[in-house]
C-alpha positions in Angstrom: -95.3 89.1 81.4 -97.8 91.9 81.4 -97.1 92.5 77.7 -97.7 88.8 77.0 -101.0 89.0 78.9 -102.1 92.1 76.9 -101.1 90.4 73.7 -102.9 87.2 74.6 -106.0 89.2 75.5 -105.8 91.2 72.2 -105.5 87.9 70.2 -108.4 86.4 72.1 -110.6 89.5 71.4 -109.7 89.4 67.7 -110.6 85.7 67.6 -113.9 86.3 69.3 -114.6 89.3 67.0 -113.8 87.2 64.0 -116.2 84.5 65.1 -118.8 87.2 65.6 -118.3 88.5 62.1 -118.6 85.0 60.5 -121.8 84.4 62.5 -123.1 87.8 61.3 -122.7 86.8 57.7 -119.3 88.2 56.8 -117.4 85.8 54.5 -114.4 84.0 55.9 -112.2 85.7 53.2 -113.2 89.2 54.4 -112.9 88.6 58.2 -109.2 89.5 58.4 -109.8 92.7 56.6 -112.7 93.7 58.9 -110.5 93.0 61.9 -107.7 95.1 60.5 -110.1 98.0 59.8 -111.4 97.8 63.4 -107.9 97.7 64.8 -107.0 100.8 62.7 -110.0 102.6 64.1 -109.2 101.7 67.7 -105.6 102.8 67.3 -106.6 106.2 65.9 -109.8 106.9 68.0 -110.1 104.4 70.8 -113.5 103.1 72.0 -114.7 106.0 74.2 -115.5 109.6 73.6 -117.8 111.0 71.0 -118.2 108.0 68.7 -120.3 109.7 66.1 -117.5 112.3 65.6 -114.9 109.6 65.5 -116.7 107.6 62.9 -117.2 110.7 60.7 -113.4 111.5 60.9 -112.5 107.9 60.2 -114.9 107.7 57.2 -113.5 111.0 55.8 -109.9 109.7 56.0 -110.7 106.2 54.6 -112.6 107.6 51.7 -109.7 109.7 50.7 -107.4 106.7 50.7 -109.7 103.9 49.3 -112.2 103.4 46.6 -115.9 103.5 47.3 -116.4 99.8 47.8 -113.4 99.4 50.2 -114.5 102.4 52.2 -118.0 101.1 52.6 -116.6 97.8 53.9 -114.3 99.7 56.3 -117.3 101.7 57.7 -119.3 98.5 58.1 -116.4 96.9 59.9 -116.1 99.6 62.5 -119.8 99.7 63.1 -119.8 95.9 63.6 -116.8 96.2 65.9 -118.4 99.0 68.1 -121.6 97.0 68.3 -119.7 93.8 69.3 -117.6 95.8 71.8 -120.6 97.2 73.6 -122.3 93.9 73.7 -119.5 91.6 74.7 -116.8 93.8 76.5 -118.2 97.0 77.7 -121.4 95.4 78.9 -119.7 92.3 80.4 -120.7 91.6 84.0 -122.9 94.7 83.9 -126.7 94.7 84.2 -128.2 96.0 81.1 -130.6 98.9 81.5 -133.5 99.5 79.1 -131.4 102.4 77.7 -128.5 100.2 76.9 -130.8 97.6 75.3 -132.3 100.3 73.0 -128.7 101.4 72.1 -127.8 97.9 71.1 -130.9 97.4 69.0 -130.5 100.8 67.3 -126.8 100.1 66.4 -127.5 96.6 65.2 -130.4 97.8 63.0 -128.1 100.6 61.6 -125.4 98.0 60.7 -127.9 95.7 58.9 -129.6 98.5 57.0 -126.3 100.0 55.8 -125.3 96.5 54.6 -128.5 96.0 52.7 -128.2 99.4 51.1 -124.6 98.6 50.0 -125.6 95.2 48.6 -128.6 96.7 46.7 -126.3 99.2 45.0 -123.7 96.6 44.2 -126.4 94.7 42.4 -127.5 97.9 40.6 -131.1 97.7 41.9 -133.2 100.8 41.1 -133.5 103.6 43.6 -137.2 102.7 44.0 -136.4 99.1 44.9 -133.7 100.3 47.3 -136.1 102.5 49.2 -138.8 99.9 49.3 -136.6 97.1 50.5 -134.9 99.2 53.1 -138.3 100.3 54.4 -139.5 96.7 54.7 -136.3 95.5 56.4 -136.5 98.4 58.9 -140.1 97.5 59.8 -139.2 93.9 60.2 -136.3 94.6 62.5 -138.5 96.8 64.7 -141.1 94.1 64.8 -138.5 91.5 65.7 -136.8 93.7 68.3 -133.6 91.8 67.6 -130.1 92.6 69.0 -128.1 90.0 67.2 -128.4 87.7 64.1 -129.4 84.7 66.2 -132.8 86.4 67.0 -133.6 86.6 63.3 -135.0 83.4 61.8 -137.6 81.9 59.5 -140.1 81.7 62.3 -139.9 85.5 62.9 -140.5 86.1 59.2 -143.5 83.9 59.4 -144.9 85.8 62.3 -144.3 89.1 60.6 -146.0 88.1 57.4 -149.0 86.9 59.4 -149.0 90.2 61.3 -149.2 92.1 58.0 -152.2 90.0 56.9 -154.1 89.9 60.2 -153.2 93.1 62.0 -152.3 95.4 59.2 -154.8 93.9 56.7 -152.4 94.5 53.8 -153.1 93.4 50.2 -151.6 90.2 48.9 -149.2 92.1 46.6 -148.0 94.2 49.6 -147.4 91.0 51.6 -145.5 89.5 48.7 -143.4 92.7 48.3 -142.4 92.5 52.0 -141.5 88.8 51.6 -139.3 89.6 48.5 -137.5 92.2 50.5 -136.9 89.8 53.4 -135.7 87.0 51.1 -133.1 89.5 49.7 -132.2 90.6 53.3 -131.7 87.0 54.6 -129.9 85.7 51.5 -127.5 88.5 50.9 -127.0 90.2 54.3 -127.3 87.2 56.6 -126.3 84.4 54.3 -129.4 82.3 54.9 -132.2 81.0 52.7 -135.8 81.6 53.7 -137.5 81.2 50.3 -139.4 78.1 51.5 -141.0 80.0 54.3 -144.8 80.3 53.8 -146.7 82.9 55.8 -149.1 81.3 58.4 -151.8 83.7 57.2 -151.9 84.7 53.5 -153.4 88.1 52.6 -156.5 87.8 50.5 -155.9 88.5 46.8 -159.2 89.8 45.3 -159.7 89.9 41.6 -160.0 93.5 40.6 -160.5 95.0 37.2 -158.3 98.0 36.3 -159.8 101.4 35.9 -160.0 102.3 32.2 -160.9 105.6 30.6 -163.1 105.8 27.6 -161.8 107.5 24.5 -163.8 110.7 25.2 -162.5 110.7 28.8 -158.9 110.3 27.6 -159.3 113.2 25.3 -160.8 115.3 28.0 -157.9 114.5 30.3 -155.4 115.6 27.7 -157.3 118.9 27.3 -157.0 119.5 31.0 -153.3 119.1 31.0 -150.7 121.5 29.6 -147.0 121.8 28.7 -144.7 118.9 29.2 -147.2 117.0 31.4 -149.6 116.8 28.5 -146.8 115.4 26.3 -145.9 112.8 29.0 -149.6 111.7 29.4 -150.1 111.4 25.6 -146.9 109.4 25.2 -147.9 107.0 28.0 -151.3 106.4 26.4 -149.8 106.2 22.9 -147.1 103.7 23.8 -148.4 101.8 26.9 -145.5 102.9 29.1 -145.2 102.8 32.8 -144.5 106.2 34.3 -140.9 105.5 35.2 -140.2 104.0 31.8 -141.5 107.2 30.2 -139.5 109.5 32.4 -136.3 107.4 32.0 -136.3 107.8 28.2 -133.2 109.3 26.6 -132.9 111.1 23.3 -131.4 108.0 21.6 -134.4 105.9 22.6 -136.7 107.8 20.2 -136.8 106.5 16.6 -138.8 108.9 14.4 -138.0 107.1 11.2 -139.4 103.7 12.2 -142.0 105.2 14.6 -140.9 103.1 17.6 -139.2 103.8 20.9 -137.0 101.6 23.0 -137.6 101.0 26.7 -134.4 100.4 28.6 -134.3 98.4 31.8 -138.0 98.3 32.2 -139.7 96.2 34.9 -137.6 93.1 35.5 -134.6 95.0 34.0 -135.8 94.1 30.5 -135.6 96.1 27.3 -138.4 96.2 24.8 -139.6 98.1 21.7 -143.0 99.8 21.6 -145.0 102.3 19.5 -144.0 105.9 18.9 -147.0 107.0 16.8 -146.6 109.5 14.0 -149.3 111.7 15.6 -146.8 112.6 18.3 -143.8 113.4 16.1 -144.4 117.1 15.5 -145.2 117.6 19.2 -142.0 115.8 20.2 -139.9 117.7 17.7 -141.1 121.0 19.3 -140.5 119.6 22.8 -137.0 118.4 21.9 -136.1 121.8 20.5 -136.8 123.3 23.9 -134.9 120.5 25.7 -131.9 121.1 23.4 -131.8 124.8 24.6 -131.4 123.5 28.2 -128.8 121.0 27.1 -126.8 123.7 25.3 -127.1 126.0 28.3 -125.7 123.2 30.6 -122.7 122.7 28.3 -121.9 126.4 28.0 -122.1 126.8 31.8 -120.0 123.7 32.4 -122.7 122.1 34.5 -122.6 118.4 35.5 -124.0 115.9 33.0 -126.8 113.5 33.3 -126.7 110.4 35.6 -125.9 107.2 33.8 -126.8 103.6 34.5 -124.4 101.2 36.2 -120.8 101.8 35.3 -121.2 103.6 32.0 -119.9 106.8 33.5 -116.5 105.1 34.0 -116.6 103.2 30.7 -117.6 106.2 28.7 -116.5 109.3 30.6 -117.9 111.8 28.1 -121.3 110.1 27.6 -122.9 112.1 30.4 -122.3 115.3 28.4 -123.6 114.0 25.1 -126.9 114.9 23.5 -127.9 111.3 22.8 -127.7 110.4 26.5 -129.7 113.5 27.6 -133.1 113.0 29.2 -136.2 113.4 27.0 -137.9 114.9 30.1 -135.1 116.5 32.2 -135.7 118.0 35.6 -135.4 121.7 36.0 -132.8 121.5 38.8 -129.8 119.4 39.5 -129.9 116.8 42.2 -127.5 114.5 44.0 -127.4 111.0 42.5 -127.7 108.6 45.5 -125.7 105.9 43.7 -122.6 108.2 43.2 -123.1 111.0 45.7 -122.4 113.5 42.9 -124.7 116.3 41.4 -126.2 115.4 38.1 -129.2 116.4 35.9 -131.9 113.8 36.6 -135.3 113.3 34.8 -138.6 114.7 36.1 -139.7 113.3 39.5 -142.6 110.9 39.2 -144.7 112.5 41.9 -144.8 115.8 40.0 -146.5 114.1 37.1 -148.8 112.1 39.3 -150.1 115.3 41.0 -150.7 117.1 37.8 -152.6 114.2 36.2 -154.7 113.8 39.3 -155.6 117.5 39.3 -156.4 117.2 35.6 -158.8 114.3 36.2 -160.7 116.4 38.7 -160.8 119.4 36.3 -162.0 117.2 33.5 -165.0 116.0 35.6 -163.9 112.4 35.2 -165.7 110.4 37.9 -163.3 107.5 38.1 -160.3 106.9 40.4 -157.9 107.5 37.6 -154.1 108.0 37.8 -151.2 108.1 35.4 -151.1 104.3 35.3 -154.8 104.4 34.1 -153.5 105.6 30.8 -151.4 102.4 30.4 -154.5 100.3 31.2 -156.5 102.4 28.6 -153.9 101.8 26.0 -154.1 98.1 26.3 -157.9 98.0 26.5 -158.4 100.2 23.5 -156.0 98.0 21.5 -158.1 94.9 22.4 -161.2 96.8 21.4 -159.6 97.5 18.1 -159.2 93.8 17.5 -155.4 93.4 18.1 -154.5 89.9 19.4 -153.6 89.5 23.0 -150.0 88.3 22.3 -149.2 91.6 20.5 -150.6 93.6 23.4 -148.6 91.5 25.8 -145.4 92.2 23.9 -146.0 96.0 23.8 -146.8 96.1 27.5 -143.8 94.0 28.4 -145.8 91.4 30.5 -144.1 88.1 31.4 -147.3 86.2 31.5 -150.1 86.4 29.0 -152.6 85.8 31.8 -151.7 89.3 33.1 -152.6 90.8 29.8 -155.8 88.8 29.5 -157.5 91.0 32.1 -158.0 93.7 29.5 -160.3 91.4 27.6 -162.7 91.7 30.5 -162.8 95.5 30.6 -163.0 96.1 26.8 -166.3 98.0 26.2 -166.8 96.7 22.7 -169.2 93.8 22.6 -167.1 91.4 20.5 -169.5 88.5 20.8 -172.5 90.4 19.5 -174.6 89.2 22.5 -178.0 91.0 22.7 -179.6 91.4 26.1 -183.1 89.9 26.4 -184.3 93.3 27.6 -183.5 94.8 24.2 -185.9 92.3 22.5 -188.9 93.1 24.7 -191.7 95.2 23.1 -191.5 98.8 24.3 -188.1 98.2 26.1 -186.7 101.4 24.5 
């Protein structure tokens, strides 16, 4: 009889945990697997003791036995189970103290953030997008103070977006970025749609003209830079690249014969072709000769290869060791690829370029708030001044909407209409 009671209680707890999982956004097809992982954890480690150590030991064992995706699901399953256990069983008929409330919130937030991270990687989002989205989701969860999915709804999103506009006085683009992150979070992590939610208060979107360097200021900036950073700055200005697009270039993306370069997975995950001017070819041949020395040293030393996008490392196992896949601007040291957890040769880190360019702006005596991205703005503006049509400029920049490109017609210094100020026609005005 006692065994029957224990068995009935176990079945009831599994049913309740399964209902919690479905409510939490776990698909019905995955619920039984999550329950099985939780049961496996309880059988091996129980529910008491040092949980952090138990989770680490469980994770180590499951990762030896399962592939990455299955292991991630197993870890999420036991985190969900322990959260559910504390909330519904261990805390039952017990008054919750502020400390226990904080523990529940922290565990709940950790579960959701781990899920969002896994979903972002499954969809092959960039590392920058992953960091940005996780930061916004974390801030939102702290703002909501939620302990379970029922406390997260469209109304809370609306209040948070209004908070950003009123209390934090963020820019419209920042508010929109936060909204995009929360749309992803609700749709993929919670299985809900909040795209129709409009913030109660919209951040003001001022019309700003981009900072643009004159031709003489651009030349002065290049003179203040040296080494690989000068090469990077000149290429961004010559081709209209974004910084990450430039640093992500591989050897195979440079076409000396046709004087073009290919941007892979640019903004919006789109490829495009842009200029690779002949004026840079000799400089790049010298640069690539030095890069080749590092590549050959890596191969002789048996060092890890470069990181590859998506699943190419599995499809082409030797590609990471091939010259054509090597970075045009490789980093000096190896680093851990967050998508695989393995060491690899990555490209130069963006912040190192940004710092060098900012210092060069100051040394050159340029009294403008210029950055690396200013070189892209200058590329577009100078093309407009040279008489190239706006559609051509749009294509080279990779803009979706021509209206985005039109802004450069407003900052072009060349007076294309030939308008003469009335002051110039006054006697003695010179």
